N, C-alpha and C positions, 0 to 999 in steps of 0.2 A: 504494498500500499504505501504508493508515492503523494505526502499530503503538502510537499514545501516546493517551491521552485529551484530546490539543489537537486533534489532527489529523480532516478530513473530506476525503472523496473529490474530487478534480478534475472531477467531470462533477457536482457537485453545483449548483455558480455556472451551471454551464452549462446546465442544464436547469431551473433557476431563470430566468435567462436569456431561454431560449426560451420559454416559459409567460408572463412580461412582456410581449414580444414580439407573441406571440399577444392580449394583452388591449391591444396597444397602450399598454402601458406603457413605460417608456425607462427602465430603472434596469439596472446596475450592481453588481451581484451579491460581485461579487468585491470590491469594497470596502468589504461589511458582512463582517470574520470572522465578528466574536460573536455577530452572528443567525446567520451558517452556524453557526457552533459547537453553536448551543442549539437548533436547528432539527434538525442531525444527529443531537445528545442524545436527542431528540424522538422521532424515527424508528428506530433502532437500538434502542430500550430497550422502544420499542411491538413492533419484532420480536421482542426478549427475550420478552417477556411473553407473546407471538402463540406462539413456538415452547414456552417451556414449558407452557402450558395444552393446546397443541394434543398433544405430548409425552406429556403426563400422561393423555388422554382417551384418547390409544389402546393405551399401556401397559397401564392397566386394563384395557380387552377384550382384551390381548394375552396378561397374564396370564391370564385366566378360560380363555381357549381352550388356551393350553399346557398348563396344570395338567389340561383336561378330557382335553386328547391324552395326556398321561401318566398319566390314570387310569382310561383307555380309558372317558369319559363324551363326552355333545358340547356340555356346555359352552352359552353363551347360543345362539340357533337361534330366536326366537321377533321381538324385534323388532327391523326392518328387513332388508333382506338378510342371510344367514347372522349375526344377531342382531349387525353391526354397528351398530345403533343403540343398545342394550341402556346403553351406558356416559351418552349422553346423556337417557334416560329418566332413570337412578337420577341422572343431577345434577339433573332437572329434579323428580323427587321431594323431594330434601335441598334444593333450593331453595324450595318452599311447606311445607316440612313447620316446625311448630312448634319455636321458638327458647325452650327449658325450661328455669328458675332458678330452684333450691329454695333456703327460710331457711338461712341462715348462711354462705351463700357471699359471697366477697369479688367481687360481681359487679366490678370493674374488674376483676382482674387477673381474673377468669376468663374474662371478655370479648377482652383483648389476646392473653391466652397463645396462642393457637392464628395469630394473625398472628403475634408473636415467632418463633413455630416456623417459619413458611412464609417469613420474609423471609431466611436464610440459601438457604432452595434458590432462592427468587429470583436473587437478588444472583450465585447460582452462574453465570448461564447469561450474566453476561455477563464472566465472565472464561474462555470457554471460548475455544480459538483454531477452529473448525468450517472456518475456511481459513486461507491466508495472510495473505486481508483481510476476512474476515467475522469481526468482534472484536472490541466494542466498548471494553473496556479490556487495557492489555496493561501491569499493573503491572510496579515493577523488581524486586520481591518476592513475585510472584503466588502462586507456590507454598507462601509463609510463610502469605498474608492468605487463601488459602482455609481452608485447616484453622483458622485464626486467627476465622473469621468462621462455621463450624462449629458451635464450640462454643456462640453465642449461641442456637442452636437446644434444647439440653438445658436453659438457661435457662426459655425454653417451658414444655418440659414438665414439668420442677419445681413453675414456678409454675398449673402448668394441675392438678395433683395437690393443691399446695398449697392453692388458691382452690375446690377443690370440694368443700371439708368433707366429704371422703367417704377412710376410711382406705386404701381398697382403691386408690383414687385415689394417695394419697400414697404408698403403699410403690411402687406404678408408678413416680411421680417420681423417688421415692428411686432404685430400681432402674437407672434411665435415669442416673442423675446417676454412679453409679456403674462403671454399661458403660463410658460418654463417657469418663471417667477413664482408663480400662483401656485402653482398644481405641485412643485414641487417641496412646498411646506409641508403639505400636509402627506405626501408621499416618504418624507423623510423623517415624520413622526408616527408615521405609522410602523416605519421599522425600527426605530428607535423605543418602542414597545415591545414587540420580539424580541431587540437586543437587550432591555432590560430587563424581561423577566427569563430568558437562557443567560445572561452574563459575560456572553462572547460578542463580537463583530463577527466572528469566523464562518461564514456562511456554510462551511463544510460541518464546523462544530455544531450550529444551528441546526441542523439538517440529521446527524447524530442525536442531539436531545429530545427530536419529534420519535423517535426508537419505540415500534410498538405496533396495537391495535391502531385504527383511526379514530378512535378517541383521545389518544394523545397525543395527534397535530393540532400546530396552533391555530388554525383554521376553528377547531372545535374546543379547546382547553381555553385558549384566549377568549377576548369578546369575538363574537363572529364582526360585532361592526370592523375591527381592525386588518380585519380582511376586504371587506367593503370600501373601508377608505385609501384601503391599495390600491384596489382592483380600480375604483372609478380615477383615481389619481393618473395609474400610468398609461391607463386608455388617455389621459388628457395629454401626459406626457409623450405620447408616441401621436399623435393627431390624427386619432381615431375619432369617427363621430361617432357622438354628436359634437365632439369637439375639434376638430377641423378646422377653425375658420384661417388660420392661415393660408389652406388650399382653397378659399373658399371660389368658387368658379361665380358665382350669380353676381356678386358684386367685386369680387377683384379677380378675375379673368385669368384665373387658376391660381394667381395669388405669386409665393416665392419664384416659383419654379414657371413665371409665365415666360419667358425667355430663352430657357432648355430646351434643347432637342438633342438627338442621338442618346450614345450612351452616358452624355451628364444628367440631361434628364431619367437615365435609367438607373443610375447611382443612387439620386432620389428615391426613386421609385423601391429599390430593392432596400436600402437604410430603412425605409418604413415597418417593412415585411420583419427584416432582419430584427429590428427593435420590440416587432412585437410580439416572435416569438422568444426575443430573453425575457420582457418582462412577464413573457406567460410562465417560463422557466422560473424566471425570479419568485413568481406568487407561488410557484410548486415548493419550491425549495424555502421559500420563509414559512408556508402555510399550511400545505398538504406533505407534509412528510416527505417531499423529494422523491428518490429513489426506494424508501419504504414500501411494504406490501398495506395493504391496509388492512389486513388480516393478523399482521403479527411477524408474522414468518413467509419464510420464503418455500417454493416446493423444492427448490435444492435443497438444504435444510432434512425435509421430509423426508428428500429419496436417499441421503448420504447417512441420515441421522447423525450429523455433527452441525455443529454451531457457524455461523458464516467466517468466524477469525479460524476455522481448523479445517476448512475446504482449500483443496487444492487441486492443482493440475487439470482437465479437462472439464469438473465440475466448477471449480471456481470461473472459468469460461460461462457456462452455463448459469450460474449465479452474476455474473457481470450482466449477461443477456437479459435475464428476468426482472434484476434493477434497471437497466434501461427499458424496459418495455412498461415497466411500472411510471417512468418519472416521466416517457412520452404522452401515454395515455391521460394521465393530471395534467399535463401542460397544452396538449391539442384542447383537452376541454375547456380550460380556459381561451382556447384560440377561437374554438370554435363558439364560445358566448360572446367574444368580442365583435364575432361578423354576422351573429346573432344580434347583437346591438343595432350595429349598422342598416343593417334591412329592417329594423324597426323603427329608430327614433332619428326625428329630425335632425338638424344643424342646431344649436344655440344661439342668441345673439350674442352680440359680444360683450353687453351690460350681463344678460343671465349668464356667462359663462362665468365673468370674473365675481360678482356679486355673490353665485353657488361656493367658489371657493373662500373667496373673504367673509362671506357672515355666513358658510355653512360648516365646509369643512373644516377648517382651520378649527376651530370653536371645537365643532364634534373632538377634534385629534387632540385637542389639550382634554378635553374630559373622558376619551380614552385612555389615553395614559396615566390619567386619576386614578381610573377604576383599575388596572392593569396593575398601579403599584400596590394595591389594595389586596387584590390576588394575589399578589409576589407575596408579600406578607403575611398573608395567609394563611400558605404553602408553605412557609420557611419553617426550619426545624424549630428555631428559639420561638415562633410566634404563641401567642398566648393563647393557652391550652382551651377556655373557653370558648376562644373560636374555631379551633380547631375540633371542637369537640359536637358541635352545631351541626344537623347532618347537613342541611341544606350549603352549608360552607365547605363540608368536607368531601374535596376534588373526587375522591377515589370512589364515591358514590356519585356525586352530581354529573363530573364527567360524559360516564358513558351513557347517560340517561341523555343529556343532548348530544353527543355523538351520533345517537339512535331516532332522536326526534328530527336532525338533521337531514340524518340517510331517508325516514319517511319521506320527509318535504321533497327531498330529491326526487325519489321513485315516483310522488304525488307528480311532479315538474315534467318526469320523464313522461307518464300516462297521459297525463292532458297534452304532450307537445303530441307525441304521434297518435292521440284518437282527436287530433284536431285539425291533423294533416291528413286521415282518414274521410274525415267527416267533410271535408271540403270537397276530395276526388269524389266523395258522391253525390255533394252536390254537382260536381262541372256536371259529371253526367247526365247527372236527372236535366242538366237545363239545353245539354247537349239534345238530349233525345227531343225537347221540344220546337 
């Protein structure tokens, strides 16, 4: 298990020694620690880049399919089987599209802005604990670093608006800066509540603290309000509807990216989806136990009869795949929710968007931190015995009930979603027969 940026897996020198022996070279790679460190960094960040590009490509197609399903359309269905190659066709078109720059633009900043906007989204993937071993960097203050680096993307948006020499683009950039300042405060305060409860800013340790059945996850154990505040603020941070004011077509002719074309425009587009995936992944890590199974144990533990720490060999590979499966399922659940919101809610007005943060979310975040501090005090070993003895405040009895209530609400929501879709299809068929 490698949890620091100076570690590399034990199998790496063994694999290189095996390859060297096949080539007839007698090299003991264990003696070249610095080389192994650099090589592992290249490998892990290549995997991160591949994962980022693959996930973004899939998310674009997924959103078009999901929105088509919700609005009872077919969506992409021409290019490739079931339209699966439509995203690749769009990428190919943007790749060969002319890069247009007009007189009066600051050409250097105009070119650098998309890269600055995309950079934080790429860095995010190196901080996500996909499994207990599939992690590039585990910073001691990782939770703080995530939201420090996310602010850089807003610099790219403002630069794009200013360098475009277009008043609509400039307005879009200024809107984005105001929105980022407003919604970063409740976003960080929601994470601060998690850090307060855990006692650590290390994202891997926060995930480990949620080990066990689903009622140990912070989305259930902490006030559910924390999860709601974080998710709403995360949607605003990545400019998703109903918080997409920087890209308002009806009033800004698209916004900060109005003057962009070709691959520069594609970088803005890709960064938005990469940030959506990253924020959904961090939501999973902070509130839904990360890669932990909702049952409290993994299938590989049942098959091998051993604990997670004792599983080795191919069983360890199977365990990593199972952890990755649970992490991705939870992450894509939040992504689907974000897409559902996009297909349901209209765009907010600027005064509504700013007022919602400053008048509602930020005061609510302060109240929430106060509630989490009280909950933490009750759960401390040195807390007052009188408080610990109250059944309603005993987390060992309260948390499972709270978890089952949330699970029942989720099952009801899923049933309602499927039934509404079925009834609408029957109604459509009945109207078609008329």
